[in-house]
C-alpha positions as CSV (number, residue, x, y, z in Angstrom):
1,X,81.9,-65.3,41.9
2,X,77.9,-65.7,41.8
3,X,78.2,-69.0,41.2
4,X,80.8,-69.8,43.7
5,X,79.3,-67.8,46.2
6,X,76.0,-69.8,45.6
7,X,78.5,-72.9,46.0
8,X,79.2,-72.4,49.2
9,X,76.7,-70.9,50.8
10,X,74.0,-73.5,49.9
11,X,75.8,-76.7,50.2
12,X,78.8,-76.8,52.2
13,X,77.2,-75.2,55.3
14,X,74.0,-77.0,55.4
15,X,75.1,-80.9,54.9
16,X,77.5,-83.2,56.3
17,X,80.0,-82.3,52.9
18,X,82.3,-79.7,55.2
19,X,82.2,-82.3,57.8
20,X,82.9,-85.2,55.7
21,X,85.6,-83.4,54.3
22,X,87.3,-82.6,58.0
23,X,86.8,-86.2,58.9
24,X,87.9,-87.7,55.6
25,X,90.9,-84.8,56.0
26,X,91.9,-87.0,59.6
27,X,91.5,-90.6,57.8
28,X,94.2,-88.9,55.0
29,X,96.5,-88.2,58.2
30,X,96.5,-91.6,59.0
31,X,96.8,-93.0,55.9
32,X,100.5,-90.7,55.3
33,X,100.9,-92.1,58.8
34,X,101.4,-95.8,57.0
35,X,103.2,-93.9,54.3
36,X,105.5,-92.2,56.3
37,X,106.3,-95.4,58.8
38,X,107.4,-97.8,56.0
39,X,110.5,-96.7,56.9
40,X,111.7,-97.6,60.7
41,X,115.1,-95.8,61.1
42,X,115.1,-92.8,62.2
43,X,111.9,-93.0,64.0
44,X,111.9,-92.8,67.8
45,X,108.4,-94.3,67.8
46,X,110.0,-97.4,66.5
47,X,112.4,-97.8,69.0
48,X,111.8,-101.3,70.7
49,X,109.6,-102.9,69.7
50,X,109.9,-105.7,66.6
51,X,109.4,-105.5,63.5
52,X,106.3,-107.5,63.5
53,X,104.9,-105.0,65.8
54,X,105.8,-101.9,63.8
55,X,104.1,-103.8,60.5
56,X,100.9,-104.5,62.4
57,X,100.7,-100.8,63.8
58,X,100.5,-99.4,59.8
59,X,98.1,-102.2,59.0
60,X,95.8,-101.4,61.9
61,X,94.2,-98.5,60.3
62,X,93.0,-100.4,57.4
63,X,92.1,-103.3,59.5
64,X,89.6,-100.9,61.6
65,X,88.5,-99.6,57.9
66,X,87.7,-102.9,56.5
67,X,86.1,-104.0,60.1
68,X,83.2,-101.2,60.1
69,X,82.5,-100.8,56.7
70,X,81.6,-104.6,56.8
71,X,79.1,-103.2,59.7
72,X,78.0,-100.2,58.2
73,X,77.1,-102.2,54.8
74,X,74.2,-104.2,56.8
75,X,72.8,-101.3,59.1
76,X,73.6,-98.1,56.7
77,X,69.6,-97.4,56.9
78,X,68.9,-98.4,60.3
79,X,70.4,-95.0,62.0
80,X,70.3,-91.7,60.5
81,X,73.2,-89.6,58.7
82,X,73.6,-87.0,61.4
83,X,74.0,-90.0,63.9
84,X,76.8,-92.0,61.5
85,X,78.4,-89.0,61.1
86,X,78.4,-88.2,64.9
87,X,79.8,-91.7,65.5
88,X,83.0,-91.5,62.7
89,X,83.9,-87.9,64.8
90,X,83.4,-89.4,68.0
91,X,85.9,-92.2,67.0
92,X,88.7,-89.5,65.6
93,X,88.2,-87.7,68.8
94,X,89.4,-91.1,71.2
95,X,92.2,-91.5,68.9
96,X,92.9,-87.9,69.1
97,X,93.1,-87.5,72.9
98,X,95.3,-91.0,73.1
99,X,97.8,-89.7,70.3
100,X,98.6,-86.5,72.2
101,X,98.4,-87.9,75.8
102,X,100.4,-91.1,75.1
103,X,101.9,-90.6,71.7
104,X,104.8,-93.2,72.2
105,X,103.0,-96.0,73.8
106,X,102.7,-98.7,71.3
107,X,99.3,-100.3,72.5
108,X,97.8,-97.0,72.4
109,X,99.2,-96.1,69.4
110,X,97.7,-99.3,67.5
111,X,94.0,-99.7,69.4
112,X,93.2,-96.0,68.5
113,X,94.5,-96.6,65.0
114,X,91.8,-99.2,64.5
115,X,89.6,-96.7,66.4
116,X,90.7,-94.1,63.7
117,X,89.9,-96.8,61.3
118,X,86.4,-97.0,62.2
119,X,85.4,-93.4,61.9
120,X,87.4,-93.4,58.4
121,X,85.4,-95.9,56.9
122,X,82.1,-94.5,58.2
123,X,83.2,-91.3,57.0
124,X,84.0,-92.8,53.7
125,X,80.6,-94.8,52.8
126,X,78.5,-92.2,54.4
127,X,79.9,-89.0,52.8
128,X,79.9,-90.6,49.3
129,X,76.4,-91.9,49.7
130,X,75.0,-88.8,51.3
131,X,76.7,-86.5,48.2
132,X,75.4,-89.0,45.7
133,X,71.5,-87.9,47.1
134,X,71.7,-84.4,48.3
135,X,73.9,-83.1,45.1
136,X,72.5,-80.9,42.7
137,X,73.1,-82.6,39.5
138,X,75.5,-79.7,38.0
139,X,77.5,-80.4,41.5
140,X,77.7,-83.7,42.3
141,X,81.2,-83.9,40.4
142,X,82.9,-81.4,42.3
143,X,81.6,-82.2,46.1
144,X,82.8,-85.5,45.2
145,X,86.1,-84.3,44.0
146,X,86.7,-82.0,47.2
147,X,85.8,-85.1,49.5
148,X,88.6,-86.9,47.3
149,X,91.3,-84.0,47.9
150,X,90.8,-83.9,51.3
151,X,92.1,-87.5,52.1
152,X,94.8,-86.4,49.4
153,X,95.3,-83.3,51.6
154,X,95.5,-85.2,55.0
155,X,98.4,-87.3,53.4
156,X,100.0,-84.4,52.5
157,X,99.7,-82.9,55.6
158,X,101.3,-85.6,57.7
159,X,104.3,-86.1,55.2
160,X,105.3,-82.7,56.5
161,X,104.4,-83.2,59.9
162,X,106.8,-86.5,60.0
163,X,109.4,-84.8,58.5
164,X,109.0,-81.7,61.3
165,X,108.8,-83.4,63.9
166,X,111.1,-86.0,63.2
167,X,114.3,-83.1,62.8
168,X,115.6,-82.1,65.5
169,X,116.6,-78.9,63.8
170,X,112.7,-77.6,63.7
171,X,111.6,-79.1,66.9
172,X,111.3,-76.8,69.9
173,X,109.6,-79.1,71.8
174,X,111.7,-82.0,72.8
175,X,108.3,-83.7,73.2
176,X,107.0,-83.2,70.3
177,X,106.3,-86.6,68.2
178,X,104.7,-87.2,65.2
179,X,101.7,-89.3,66.5
180,X,101.2,-86.0,69.2
181,X,101.0,-83.6,66.2
182,X,98.7,-86.1,64.6
183,X,96.8,-86.2,67.8
184,X,96.5,-82.2,68.0
185,X,95.4,-81.8,64.6
186,X,92.5,-84.4,64.5
187,X,91.5,-83.6,68.1
188,X,90.0,-80.0,67.2
189,X,88.6,-81.4,63.7
190,X,87.0,-84.1,65.4
191,X,85.4,-82.0,68.1
192,X,84.0,-79.5,65.7
193,X,82.8,-82.3,62.7
194,X,80.8,-83.7,65.8
195,X,79.4,-80.3,66.9
196,X,78.3,-79.5,63.5
197,X,77.1,-82.6,62.4
198,X,74.2,-82.5,65.1
199,X,73.2,-78.8,63.9
200,X,73.9,-78.7,60.7
201,X,73.0,-81.9,58.8
202,X,70.3,-82.4,56.8
203,X,69.2,-86.0,56.0
204,X,69.0,-86.9,52.8
205,X,65.6,-86.9,51.0
206,X,66.4,-90.1,49.1
207,X,67.1,-91.5,52.5
208,X,63.6,-90.6,53.8
209,X,61.7,-92.0,51.0
210,X,63.5,-94.9,50.9
211,X,63.7,-95.9,54.5
212,X,60.2,-94.1,56.3
213,X,58.2,-92.5,52.8
214,X,57.8,-89.4,54.6
215,X,57.3,-87.4,51.8
216,X,56.5,-84.0,53.5
217,X,59.4,-84.8,55.2
218,X,61.9,-85.5,52.5
219,X,60.8,-82.2,50.2
220,X,61.1,-80.0,53.4
221,X,64.9,-81.3,53.6
222,X,65.4,-81.0,50.0
223,X,64.2,-77.3,50.1
224,X,66.8,-76.6,53.6
225,X,69.6,-78.5,51.3
226,X,69.2,-75.9,48.5
227,X,68.5,-72.9,50.6
228,X,65.4,-72.1,49.4
229,X,62.0,-71.1,51.5
230,X,59.9,-72.5,49.1
231,X,59.5,-75.0,46.2
232,X,60.5,-73.9,43.2
233,X,59.9,-75.6,39.6
234,X,63.2,-76.9,39.2
235,X,63.1,-78.2,42.4
236,X,59.4,-79.7,42.2
237,X,61.1,-81.4,38.6
238,X,63.9,-82.7,41.2
239,X,62.0,-83.8,44.1
240,X,60.1,-86.3,41.4
241,X,62.6,-87.3,40.3
242,X,64.0,-88.7,43.5
243,X,60.4,-90.2,44.3
244,X,60.2,-92.4,41.1
245,X,64.0,-93.2,41.9
246,X,63.1,-94.4,45.5
247,X,59.7,-96.0,44.2
248,X,61.7,-97.9,41.7
249,X,63.8,-99.4,44.2
250,X,61.2,-100.9,46.7
251,X,61.0,-103.9,44.3
252,X,64.9,-104.5,44.6
253,X,66.8,-106.7,47.1
254,X,69.7,-105.2,49.5
255,X,71.7,-107.7,47.2
256,X,74.4,-105.9,45.2
257,X,74.8,-108.5,42.3
258,X,71.1,-109.0,41.4
259,X,68.5,-107.6,39.3
260,X,70.7,-105.6,36.8
261,X,73.4,-103.8,39.7
262,X,76.0,-106.4,38.5
263,X,77.1,-104.5,35.5
264,X,77.4,-100.9,37.4
265,X,79.2,-103.0,40.3
266,X,81.5,-104.6,38.1
267,X,82.9,-101.5,36.4
268,X,82.9,-99.0,39.5
269,X,85.3,-102.3,40.7
270,X,87.2,-102.7,38.0
271,X,88.0,-99.1,38.1
272,X,88.9,-98.8,41.7
273,X,91.1,-101.8,41.2
274,X,93.1,-99.6,38.6
275,X,93.7,-97.0,41.3
276,X,94.4,-99.3,44.1
277,X,97.2,-100.7,41.7
278,X,98.4,-97.4,41.4
279,X,98.1,-96.0,44.5
280,X,99.7,-98.8,46.6
281,X,102.4,-98.9,44.1
282,X,103.0,-95.4,44.8
283,X,102.5,-95.4,48.6
284,X,104.5,-98.8,49.4
285,X,107.5,-98.7,46.3
286,X,107.6,-95.4,44.8
287,X,106.8,-92.7,47.5
288,X,109.5,-93.9,49.7
289,X,111.8,-96.3,48.2
290,X,112.1,-95.1,44.5
291,X,111.7,-91.1,45.4
292,X,114.4,-91.8,47.7
293,X,116.7,-92.8,45.3
294,X,115.7,-90.1,42.6
295,X,116.1,-87.4,45.0
296,X,118.9,-85.6,45.7
297,X,117.1,-82.7,47.8
298,X,117.2,-82.4,51.0
299,X,116.9,-80.0,54.6
300,X,119.6,-81.0,56.9
301,X,120.1,-84.7,56.1
302,X,116.0,-85.2,55.7
303,X,114.7,-86.5,52.6
304,X,111.6,-84.1,51.9
305,X,110.6,-85.7,48.7
306,X,107.7,-87.6,49.5
307,X,106.5,-83.9,51.2
308,X,107.0,-82.4,47.5
309,X,105.1,-85.1,45.7
310,X,102.0,-85.1,48.1
311,X,101.9,-81.5,47.9
312,X,102.2,-81.4,44.1
313,X,99.4,-84.5,44.2
314,X,97.2,-82.0,46.9
315,X,97.4,-79.2,44.1
316,X,96.6,-81.2,41.2
317,X,93.4,-82.4,43.3
318,X,92.6,-79.1,44.0
319,X,92.5,-78.6,40.1
320,X,90.5,-81.6,39.7
321,X,87.9,-79.8,41.4
322,X,87.6,-77.1,38.9
323,X,88.1,-79.5,35.7
324,X,86.2,-82.3,36.8
325,X,83.1,-81.1,34.8
326,X,84.2,-80.0,31.6
327,X,84.4,-83.3,29.7
328,X,82.4,-86.5,30.0
329,X,83.2,-88.8,32.7
330,X,85.0,-91.3,30.3
331,X,87.3,-89.0,28.7
332,X,88.3,-87.2,31.8
333,X,89.4,-91.1,33.4
334,X,90.7,-91.7,29.9
335,X,93.1,-88.7,29.9
336,X,94.0,-89.2,33.3
337,X,94.9,-92.5,33.4
338,X,96.3,-92.9,29.9
339,X,98.9,-89.7,30.7
340,X,99.6,-91.6,34.5
341,X,100.0,-95.0,33.0
342,X,102.4,-93.1,29.8
343,X,104.6,-91.9,32.6
344,X,104.8,-94.6,34.5
345,X,105.7,-96.6,31.6
346,X,108.2,-94.1,30.3
347,X,109.7,-94.3,34.1
348,X,110.1,-98.1,33.5
349,X,111.4,-97.8,30.6
350,X,114.3,-95.6,31.2
351,X,114.7,-97.2,35.1
352,X,115.2,-100.5,32.7
353,X,117.2,-99.0,29.9
354,X,119.4,-96.6,31.1
355,X,122.7,-97.1,33.8
356,X,122.8,-93.2,34.2
357,X,120.3,-90.6,33.8
358,X,120.3,-86.9,34.8
359,X,118.6,-86.2,38.1
360,X,116.0,-84.3,37.1
361,X,113.9,-86.8,34.8
362,X,112.5,-89.4,36.9
363,X,111.1,-87.4,39.7
364,X,109.4,-85.4,36.9
365,X,108.1,-88.0,35.0
366,X,106.5,-89.8,38.9
367,X,105.3,-86.5,40.0
368,X,103.4,-85.8,36.4
369,X,102.2,-89.5,36.3
370,X,101.0,-89.0,40.3
371,X,99.3,-85.2,39.2
372,X,97.5,-86.5,36.7
373,X,96.5,-89.2,38.7
374,X,94.4,-86.6,40.8
375,X,92.7,-85.2,37.8
376,X,90.6,-87.9,37.1
377,X,91.4,-91.6,38.0
378,X,91.0,-90.8,41.7
379,X,87.4,-88.1,41.7
380,X,86.2,-90.3,38.6
381,X,85.8,-93.8,40.4
382,X,84.1,-92.1,43.4
383,X,82.1,-90.3,41.9
384,X,80.6,-93.4,40.0
385,X,80.8,-95.0,43.9
386,X,78.5,-92.3,44.6
387,X,75.7,-92.4,41.4
388,X,75.9,-95.8,40.0
389,X,73.7,-97.9,42.6
390,X,69.8,-97.3,43.1
391,X,68.8,-96.5,46.6
392,X,68.1,-99.5,48.0
393,X,71.6,-101.6,46.7
394,X,73.8,-98.6,47.5
395,X,74.9,-99.0,51.0
396,X,75.9,-102.9,50.2
397,X,77.2,-101.9,46.5
398,X,79.5,-99.2,48.0
399,X,80.7,-100.8,51.3
400,X,81.4,-104.0,49.0
401,X,83.6,-102.3,46.9
402,X,85.1,-100.0,49.8
403,X,85.9,-103.3,51.7
404,X,87.7,-104.3,48.4
405,X,89.8,-101.6,48.5
406,X,91.0,-101.0,52.1
407,X,91.8,-104.8,51.9
408,X,93.6,-104.6,49.2
409,X,95.9,-102.0,50.6
410,X,96.4,-104.7,53.6
411,X,97.1,-107.3,50.7
412,X,99.6,-104.9,49.1
413,X,101.2,-104.0,52.3
414,X,102.0,-107.4,53.3
415,X,103.4,-108.1,49.7
416,X,105.3,-105.6,50.1
417,X,106.7,-106.5,53.8
418,X,108.2,-109.9,52.6
419,X,108.8,-109.4,49.3
420,X,111.6,-106.5,49.5
421,X,112.1,-103.8,46.9
422,X,115.2,-103.5,45.1
423,X,116.1,-100.8,41.9
424,X,115.7,-104.1,39.8
425,X,112.0,-105.4,40.9
426,X,111.3,-102.0,41.1
427,X,111.2,-100.9,37.3
428,X,109.4,-104.6,36.6
429,X,106.6,-103.3,38.9
430,X,106.8,-99.7,37.2
431,X,106.5,-101.8,33.8
432,X,103.8,-104.4,34.9
433,X,101.8,-101.7,37.1
434,X,101.8,-99.0,33.9
435,X,100.3,-101.7,31.4
436,X,97.4,-102.7,33.7
437,X,96.3,-98.7,34.1
438,X,96.7,-98.5,30.4
439,X,94.3,-101.7,29.3
440,X,91.8,-100.4,32.5
441,X,91.4,-97.4,30.7
442,X,90.5,-98.8,27.5
443,X,87.9,-100.6,29.0
444,X,87.1,-97.8,31.1
445,X,86.8,-94.9,28.2
446,X,84.5,-97.8,26.0
447,X,82.2,-98.2,29.5
448,X,81.7,-95.2,32.0
449,X,78.5,-93.2,31.0
450,X,78.5,-89.5,31.1
451,X,76.3,-88.5,34.0
452,X,77.3,-84.8,34.0
453,X,74.0,-83.0,34.4
454,X,71.7,-86.3,35.4
455,X,69.4,-86.2,37.5
456,X,69.8,-89.3,40.3
457,X,67.5,-91.5,38.4
458,X,68.9,-90.9,35.4
459,X,72.4,-91.5,36.4
460,X,71.4,-95.1,38.1
461,X,70.0,-96.1,34.8
462,X,72.5,-95.2,32.5
463,X,75.1,-97.4,34.5
464,X,72.2,-100.4,35.1
465,X,71.2,-100.2,31.4
466,X,74.7,-98.6,29.8
467,X,72.9,-96.0,28.0
468,X,75.4,-93.7,26.8
């Protein structure tokens, strides 16, 4: 109880971690928007627009993410963290206002989803980097897992909002719409985040040391972040580690593939791409098409399988916060990806070989795969992103990997749009993707270092020099 109180008191209110949670939650709802809008049938918003227009609306959010991350990659160190977070919140406020005011207007929906993509892209890059720089060595993994859980929570909420607002049985207000519902949630969250970011965000000591070299300010910021009134011996050791890391980074170029940075970059990108394959398979095929085939569960003719699936995944992500540091990173990732790939493989084999199967078996296999995915594959990849790179290379490295991720989402969506899913090619995809996950699991287990309880400089060296 004492540890939990310390965690909440000293980190969430005094940093942009809690603010990043709110903004990533808003971004998660837009990812959920893309997932749920794969079906045009029964969606009043889609009436009167072409298929191409509808598809562009789905892709618009990821377009905004990729574009703004490209800008952040080159300008991250020019502005304080507080300003970046305020920009992110401002973009979400614009989106919330237009979604409430004009929920069925196509042009406003597409334009402000791009703007929401700006907000999410900034929040993702800045929050991950910030947590990697300010988190205590014993809480870095948990804080990153909280950010991941926020995105999944946003997706889960929108699956519920979408079902409720498109079902006349539940809708009392006839003008309620899924876009308006998401706007009602986003606007107050983003406004609160904007206000809190001005008063609560304390700049990262590593960022201060790297950009201005002001040791006095950096030390003062670290004391504030730790909730102390004066320096302690452990804080002095931590600050010396930060100073040494910043000093070593001065001689490095920002280019992310030189000076020993290629091995960690390659490893993190490999792990993120494994997640991309699984997440996009889930997003584009299973969550909508395959789950609809597997589930007979419905309330008033509506299929609640996606909501049940994402709520299960959200519960798994909350549990991951508690267990993420129990085992070395490679084992957490290995256990997660092994169970995910194995259950997906079992699902593919069943779909390929059985004409008739008990109703509960396919959804059980798939939900278990999704839940195990949250235990390691999702949080470990983000933890690696937050701690693997030296400060001078961090912004460009993190941004480059996230650009690959969000552009990858777009590419898989485009493939899905042009290659319709049938039950036959669904089980083929299941077998292929599960095999890729298991292969990358083997590589990750052999190469991911255990950075639990390590200072930022120690973690960077373990990735760059592959020290086990």
